[in-house]
C-alpha positions in Angstrom: -0.2 0.0 -4.8 -3.4 0.5 -7.0 -4.6 3.4 -4.8 -1.4 5.4 -4.0 1.0 3.9 -6.6 4.3 2.4 -5.8 6.0 5.7 -6.5 4.1 7.3 -3.6 2.3 9.6 -6.0 -1.5 9.9 -5.7 -4.0 8.5 -8.2 -7.2 10.1 -8.8 -9.1 10.4 -5.6 -6.2 8.8 -3.6 -3.7 11.4 -2.2 0.0 11.2 -2.7 2.0 9.7 0.3 5.1 11.9 -0.5 5.6 14.4 2.3 1.9 14.0 3.2 1.0 15.2 6.8 -0.9 11.8 7.4 2.4 10.0 6.7 5.1 12.1 8.2 3.0 13.6 11.1 2.6 11.7 14.4 2.6 8.0 13.8 -0.5 7.5 16.0 -2.4 9.3 13.2 -1.3 7.0 10.6 -1.8 3.9 12.8 -5.5 5.1 13.4 -6.1 5.4 9.6 -4.7 1.9 8.8 -6.7 0.2 11.6 -9.9 2.2 11.1 -9.8 3.4 7.5 -10.9 6.9 6.4 -14.0 7.7 4.7 -15.3 5.6 1.9 -12.0 5.5 -0.1 -9.6 4.3 2.6 -10.5 0.7 4.0 -9.5 -0.7 7.2 -6.5 -2.9 7.2 -7.0 -4.2 10.7 -6.9 -7.8 9.3 -3.3 -7.5 8.9 -0.9 -8.4 11.8 0.7 -5.8 14.1 4.1 -6.7 12.5 2.6 -6.1 9.0 1.0 -2.7 9.7 4.1 -1.5 11.6 6.2 -2.5 8.5 4.0 -0.7 6.0 3.9 2.4 8.1 7.7 2.3 8.7 8.1 1.9 5.0 5.9 4.9 4.0 7.5 7.2 6.6 10.9 6.6 5.1 10.3 6.1 1.4 10.2 8.5 -1.5 12.2 11.1 0.5 9.9 11.3 3.4 11.6 12.1 6.6 9.2 11.4 9.6 10.4 12.3 13.2 9.2 8.9 14.3 10.7 6.9 11.4 10.4 3.4 13.0 7.1 2.2 14.1 7.1 -0.9 16.4 4.4 -3.7 16.4 3.8 -2.8 20.0 2.4 0.5 19.1 -0.1 -1.0 16.8 -1.1 -3.6 19.5 -1.7 -0.7 21.8 -3.9 1.3 19.4 -6.1 -1.9 18.8 -7.2 -1.8 22.5 
């Protein structure tokens, strides 16, 4: 929340999550970012469980007016991406 804000708006160097391609695009892209991080600003969150990561991604894909084609991300998708 300190980086992207609870409203989904960006904060400084952290981009907004509202209608962001990385959020509403293919879920595999967002899974990769959460597992591996992105650049120096976005850390990896691979220490979270598959259920926790799937929950975060599902939330961001449906919050703040986002309408992702793949709205629901299952923990199985996270487990597969870890391999």
